[in-house]
N, C-alpha and C positions, 0 to 999 in steps of 0.2 A: 422206206414204206413200212407202215405198221402192220404187223401180223394180227389180223382180227380174230384169229383162232387161238391166240395165246391166252392161257388160263391166268386168272388173278393170282398174285403171289402173297396176298395178305391173309390167306386161310391157314392160320398157325395150328389150329386144333388144340388150344390150351384148355384142359379140363379142370374141374374142381380138385381132382386128385393131384394133378400137376401143381396146382396153386398151393395145396396143403404141403406137398413135398418140398416146395420152394421155401415155404415158411419154416418148416422143420430145419432146412439147411442153414438158414440165416438167423434162426431164433437164438437169442441170448440165453445163457444158462444162469439162472438166479438161485442164490443160496441164502438160507437164513443167516442174518448178520450183515448182509450186504446193505449198503446205503446207496440208493438209486434215485435219479430224478423221475418225477412223474407229474402228470397233468390231470387235474380233477375234471371229469366230464359228466358226472352224475352225483347229485347229493340226494341221500335217502334219509328217512326219519331217524335211523339209528346207525348211520354210517355213510360211506361214500365209495363210489367206484373210481379207480385211478388207472390211467393208461401209463404203464411203465415200459411198453414195447413188447410185452409178452402176448401170446396168442389169445389169452383170456384176460379180461380186465381184472386187476387186483382189487382187493377190498380192505378198507380200513374201518374197523368198528369205532363207535363214538368214544368208548372208554380208552382207546389208544390214540386219541387226537391231541391230548395235552397231558402234561404232568399234573395239571389241576383239573378240577371237575368241569365237564362240559355237558350242558343240557341240550344244545342244539348244534349240529354240525356246522351251521353257518357262522357260529361264533369263532370258528378256527379256519374254515376253508371256504373258498369262493369258486364258482364254476370257471373252468379254463385256467385256473391258477396253476402254476408250475412251481414245484418245490421239492425238497429232498424227503425221502421216505426210507424207513428201516424195514427190511424184510424180516418179518417176525416168525413165519412158519413156512414149511414146504407147501406145495400145491395140495389142495384137497382132492376129493374124488372128481370134482368138476374141473380140475386143472387151475383152480384159482389160488393165488397167493394172498396171505394176510399181511398187512402193512401196519406200521406204527410211526407216529411222530413223537409220542411220549418217550419212547426208548432213546431217541436222539437227544431230546431235552434232558432226560435223566443222565445220560453219559456226560453231557456238557456241564450239567449242574454239579456233578461230582468233581469234574476237572476244576471248575471254578472254586468249589469249596476247598479242595486241596491247596489251591493257590492261596486262598485267604488264610488257611492255617499256616502255610509256609511263611507268609508275611506277618504272622501273629496279629492279624487284623481284629479289631473290635467291630462286631456287626450288631444291628438292631433288628428285632423281630417281635411281632405281637403274639402273645400266648393265645392259642385257640382251644386248648383243652387241658385238663389236669387229671391225674390219677393218683393212686396211693403212693407212687414213687416220686412224683415230681410234676413237671409241666411240659407241654408239647408246643413246639413252635415250628415255623417253616423258614428255611434258609435256602435261597435260590430255588424255591419250589420243593425242596426235600424236607421231609419231616425230621425234626431234631428233638432231642430229649434233654431236659434240664433236671438233674437229680435234686431231690429235696434239699439236701445240705448245701447245694450250690445256688439256692434261691435266697438272696439277702433282702428280706423285707419283713416288716411286722405284720403284713396282711396274711390272712389265711390263703392257702394255695388257690382255693376255689374263687377267691375274689380277684385273682390275677388275670382271668380270662378277658381278653381284649386289651390288656395293658402291654405297652411297648417297652421292651427291656434291652439294655446293652449286654452283649454276650461275648465270651471268649471261647475258643475251641478247646475241648478236652480230648476228643477222639473223633477221627475221621476214617472210617473203614468201609469202603464201598463193597468189598467182598462179603462182609457180614451185615451190610445195610445198617450200620451203626453211626449215628451222628450225635455226639454228646457235647453239651455246651455248659458253660458256667456263667451265671449272673454275678455271683460273689467275686469271681476272679476279675471280671471287668471292672467292678467297683473298686476292688483293692488296687488294681493297676492305676486307675484314675486318681485314687487317693495318694498312692505312692509318688505320683508325679509332683505332689506338693509337699512331700516329706523328705527329710535328709537324715543320714546316719549321724548320730551325736545330738540330735534335736530332742529337747525335753517336751513331752506332751502330757496332758491330763487325760486320764482314762478311768473307766469304771469296770470293776470286776463283774463279768457276766457268767463265768463258769469256772469251776475248779476241778482239776483232774489230778491224779497222783503225780503226773509228770510236770504240772505247772498250772498257771491260771490264764484264762482267756480274757483279754482286756479290750473293751470297746473304746476306740480312740477316734471318736467323731465320725462314725459311719462304717468302719471296718474293724475286724478283730485282729489283734496281735497276740502272740504268745509270750508270756513271761515264764520262761522255763524255770524249773525248780533250781537249777544250777546258777541262775542269774538273779535269784531273789536276794541273797546275802552272801557275804564272804564266809560267814559261819554256816556250818552244816545244819540243815533242817530236815526233819523226817517227812513232812508232808506240807503242801501249801496251805492246807486247812488250818494249820497251827499259826499261820501268819495273817491270812486274809479271810474275809467273808464275802459272799456274793453281794454286789451293790456298793462295796467299798470304793471310794474315790482315791486314786493314786496319781502321783507324778512318776512317770517312767521315761526312760531314755531309749530311743531307737538305736539298736546296735547292728541291725542287718535288714536290708530290703531285697527281697527276691521276687522280682516282678514276674518271672517266668512261672514260678510255682504259686504266686499269689500269697506270699508269706511275709509277715512283719515280725521280726524278733525284737523283744523288749528286755530291758534290764533295770532293776533297782539296785543291784549290787554295785554297779559302777557309780552310783550316786551316794554311796555311804561315806560320810566324812571319816568315820572310824569303822573298822570291820565289825559287823554284827549290829550296827545301828538300826537296820530294818526290823530287828527283833526287839532291841532294847530301847531305842529312841527314834521312833519313826518320824516324829515332828522335826528332828534335826535333819533328817534326810530330805524332807520336803523343803525345809527352809533354805538349804544349801544346794538344792538340786541343780539350779542353773550354774552356780559356781563350779560344782564338781563336773558338770557336763562340759563346761569350757575347758577345764583341765584335761578331761578325757580327749576332747577334740585336739587339743594341743599336743598331747602325747601321741595320738593317732597320726597326726600330720608329721610329727618328728620321726615316728617309726617308718612312715612311707619314704621319708627323705634319708633314712639311715642314720638319724641322730638319736643319741641316748640322752634322755632327760631324767633328772632326779624326780622321783614321785613326790607328790605333795604330801605334807605332813598328815599322817593318819590314813592316807589312801594307798592302795596297792597299784602297781603299774598295770598298764593295759595288757591284757592277756594276749598271748600269741594268736590264738584262734578263737574267733567269736563263735559260740555254739549256734547251730542252726535253730530255726523256729521249732523244729521237732527233731528229737533224736530218733531217726527213722527206725533204727534197729530195735529200740527199746520202748518207744512210745506206744501206749495203748490207743487203739482206734476208738473214737467216739461211736456210740451206737448208731447204726444206720437207720434212718427214719423211714424204711420201707418194710413191708412184710416179707414173708418168705419169697425167695427169688421165683420169678415167673418166667416161663419160656419166652424166648425172643419172639416178638410179633412177626407173623408171616407177612411177606410183601403182598400187597393187594393187587396182584396182576394175574393174568392168565398164566398157564403153566410154562409157556415159552418165554415169557419176558419177566425178568426179575427186576422190575422197575419200582420206583418209589410209589407210596400211596397216592391216591387220586382225589382225596377229599378236597373240597374247595378251601383254599386258604382264606381266612377272614380278612376283612378290610382292617388295616392298621388303625389304631387309635392314637391320639396324642399321648405322649409319655406323661404319666401322672406323678413323676418325681420319685426317684429311688429313695427308699426308706433306709434308715439306719438299721443294720442287722442286729438282732438281739440274741439269736440262737448261738449256741456254742459251736464254733467251727471245729470240725473233727481234725484230729492230728492226721496230717496227710502223709501218705506214702507216695510211691511213684504213681503217676496219673493212671496208668493202666490198672494197677491194683485197686486204686480208689474206685475206678469205674466198674471193674469186675464185681466188687463187693456191693456197690450201691445200685448200679443199674441192672446188670445181668438181664437186660432186655425187659424192663417193666414198661416198655413203651406202649403196650396195648393191654387192656384188661378184658 
């Protein structure tokens, strides 16, 4: 029998305060730097509200929606979309967290760039701006800098805007926000793939320094070091060559990693001193002397001793590098006084890459033959320190 006087049992008496206490009990703790899933539930003109499971909806400003420029939140986000967000800052006075997508893209872009550098990959990118020091490009959405002496083209730097260039990595440093690249090195590597040690090529003297002459050999510069001009001592290359002289030179070293080509006329001399006394004889017998050089080089590799050809000296034990790094003078840097490194264009909490919109890439317009004097290179870090020193922004 049912007791009609029995009171209902569903009167729990759950108040708003009880509900708030329950939320506090099960609320997740969010910290800056966390990457969390979130769902877009409201798009606003300059941002969006995101549900990440906190008591108050988190907010992502439009400038944090992408590593590239965004004019409208709908370019990146859609209502009810769920994706990952980076927590950029602690709760504000209203208990609201600030989120970022750009920070996630930024971290992944640096990871990808480091991988490309490790693979020694050649990348292509369009120039979107130039300054006194060089040119600016984008790699994986990150802003990169090409120093002026690493741009191999006859065009003025200003005319490179919009042009697509092949590039090699010189420096990848996320901590200092430095991404430095070389157009010249990419061209040298491509040219090197078609060259061989012991090959005779025709070149033109493009510059003369106390330590040697820079020779243009069909699109890239090689160094004819002063010690490789002749078997006889010479005081200065100026006493032997003039700018625009056409020469036959032999390739004695190819250093793809440093983008260097070492040349010699000494190894082409039929008689010691012919480059000074009888240059025509050197050029007439260049291929013959180069063949003997290759023969002796091969014999040396096989441990066989050959008698040197009449009038010629044996192959030297060590081929001098393209630049005697400890002694070679650096070519003048084609930038003005060093400028402080460009600040990262983010809010104080996020040290992310710049957000300017990357320009649409144009068709490559053909790489030009470099005519400037390639500077005598030291280690990559020294080269970048002298030449870049963060001239990325004016």
